[in-house]
N, C-alpha and C positions, 0 to 999 in steps of 0.2 A: 155803646153796645159792641162796637168793633174791638175795643180794648178787652172787653169781657170774653169775646170770642178767642182772641189770641191767648189770654190767660188760661182759658179752658184747654186749648190745644197744648200749651206749655205743660200744664199739670198732667195731662194725659200722657204726653211723651216722657216726662220725668218719672211718672208712676210706672210706666212700662219698663223703663231702663232699670229702675230700682228693684222691681220684682223679678227681673230677668237678667240681672247683671252677671250672675254666676255663669249662665249659659252664653252670655255675650263675651265674657272673658275667657272661659275655658270651653274649647270645642271638643267635648268629651264624646267618646264612642265606645260602646261595649262589645265584648267578645263573649261567645257562649262559654258557660262554665266548663264544658268538656273540650274546649278548644285545645289543640295540641300544637305547641310552638315547634317550629321546624328550623333549627339552626345547625349548621355543620360543625359545631364546636361544642365542647363540654359546657353544660350549664345545669343549674338547679333551679327549679321553680319554688319560690317561697310564698307562703301565705301567713301573714302576720296580723294578729288582732290589735286594733288600735285602742285608744283610751276609752271608747264607747262601744267596744266589742265588734266594730265593723271590720270585716276582713279586707286587708290590703294585699294586693298581689305584686310580686316583683320577680325579676330573673337575675340570678347570680351566675355570671359567666366566669369560668375558671381557666387558668393557665398553669402549666407545670412550673414548679418552684416559684410560686408567686412572691413578688416583692412587697405586696400590699394590696389595698383595695381602693378603687375609685367609687365613691358613693354618688351616683349620678341622678340629678333631678331634671327631667326633660321639659320641653316646651309645652305650650298650651293646646297642642293638637297632636294627634297620633297616639298609638298605643304600642305595647311591647312587641306586637307582631311586625312592626316596622322599626321601632327604636332599637330593637335588639341588633339590627344590622351594623350599628356603630361599634359593637363590642370588640370586634377584631382589631380596631385601631388601638385599643388599650391593652388587650390580652397579648397582642404581638409585641408589646413593649414590656411584657413581664408583669402586668398587673391584672388582678381580678377586677371585675366591674359589676356593680349591682345597680340595676335600673328599676325604679319604682313607677308603677302606674297609680296616679292619684285616684281618689274616690270617683266612681262613675266611669273611669277609664279602663278599657280592657276587661279583665276579670275581677277588678277591685269593686267592692260593694259600695252602696251609699251614694250620696250626692254632695257635691261641694256647696257649702253654705256661706262661709266667710273665711277671712284670713286666719283667724285664731284657730279654727278647726284644722286647717291645712298645716299650720305650724306644729300643732300637737301631733298630727298624723306623722309628719316627717321626723319629729323628735322620738316618737315611739319606735319607728322602724330603725332609725339610726342607732338607738340604744341596743336594739336586738342584734344588729350587725357588729356592734362593738363587743359583743360576747364571743364573736368568732375571730375578730382581728384586733390587735393592739391599736388603740386610737392614734398612736404616733406613727402608724403606718397607713392611716386612712386619709385620702384626699377627698374633700367634698367638692363636687362640681355641679354647676347649674347653667342651663341654657335658656336664654330668653326669660320667660316667666319664671322658670326654675332658678334663675340667678338670685332673685330676691329671697326666695325660700332658703337657698344655699347659704347666702350671706348671714341671714338671721340664725340659721343652725350653727354655722361656724363661730358666730359671735358668742354663742352660749355653750360651746364645747371647746375641745383642744385637739383639733385635727392636725395632720402634718402640714397641710396647705389648703388653700381655697382657690379653685379654678372657675373663673367666670367667662361665659361665652355670650356675647351680645347682651350685656346687662343694661338695665335702665338705672338712671340716677335715682328716680322715684317713680313708682307706678302711679301714684296720685297725680304727679305732674304729667306723665305720659298719657294717661287716660284723659286728662283735661285738654290735651292737644287734639284728641279725637272727638270728644263731646264736651266742649267748653261751657255749655249751658247747664251741665249736670253738677249740682253742688257737691263739694268734697265731703261735706258732713254726712251725705247719704251714701257714700261709697263703702262697700264692704271689703274692698281690697286696696290697701295702701302700699305695702311692700316698699317702705322708704329705705332703700338700700343704703343711701348716704348716711343714715343715722346709725347703721350697724357695722358698716365696713371698717370704720375706725376702731371698733371694739374687738376686731379679729386679731388675735395675737400671732397667728401663723402667717407665713409668706402668702401673698395674694398675686395671682396671675390673671390678667385681664386680656381677653382677645375680642376684637370687634372688626367686622367687615367695613372697610372704608365706604363701600357702596350700599350699605344697609339702609333701605328706605323705610323699614318698619320702625326700627329703633335707631335713631341717629348715632353715629360713632362718637359724637360730642358727649353723649352720656358717659361713655367709658373714660374719655379725656377728663371730664369733670370729677369722676370718681377717683381717678388716679392722682389728681391734684390734692386730694384729701389725705393721701398716703405719703409716707416718707420712704424709708428703706424697705418697708413691707410690700410696696407696690411694684409690679412689673407689667407694663402695658405694651401690647403689640397690635398695631393696626394692620389688617390684612388687605392688600391691594386686590382689586377686582373680585372682592368677596361681598355677597349680599347677606341677607338674614338667614337663608336656608343653606344647609350643607357644609357648615364649617368643619365638621369632623373629617370630611373628605379632602379638605384643603391641604396641599402638600407642605406649605410653609407652616401651617398650624401643627401638622404632624411632626415636623422636624423640631419645632420649639417644644412640643409635648415630649418628644423623646428625651430632650435635655432635662426637662423638669422631672421626668420619671426615672432617670438614670440613678 
């Protein structure tokens, strides 16, 4: 009888995680449709229809005499009303930057269901930006959860470079460290970065905080070991998981990359 009790509890917990994993992985928050973004630099708000006609919202920050575009995929929390603050780091270095809000984030419609849906969304938006910028002048960038999406996107296209901030070796593996009892076969998000990073033909720049407690820096070390001349890894001292774009060492390294 005791065994049956524990089995029931296990099934209930696993069922809860299965049906709520999108909300557990992505901390989405919406913004009113009439929300006005307030940034003291030039930007354009874009609304792009995805493969299933869902509207996806993003901001394109612009600089004078742009050298190219940074196509930026942000982390699993926050919306464009806060993520837009990082734009100056990139526009000050002569690059436009486009930041996308995923489904259910900010003014983007819909709800995130699984990995395949997200990858399709990102691919549609990327192709739209490729109509404005030559692909050889586009750098794909991803922060945290966005790093897996960025790597998959870069592996299927021909960007100028791939920039990864606090990436994971495999989200399947990372999530197992958080909920080891949840079966991999039931996971809707795998983002196995290591399977795609070697398929990227462009140079790859990897940055990770040495003091990152959410995603261990070892993830980046392991990814870099899979790369030969394409990989460039930088561990940032006294840097945790949050706020890498404000890190002075990162900004100096970024300046050299974008020159």
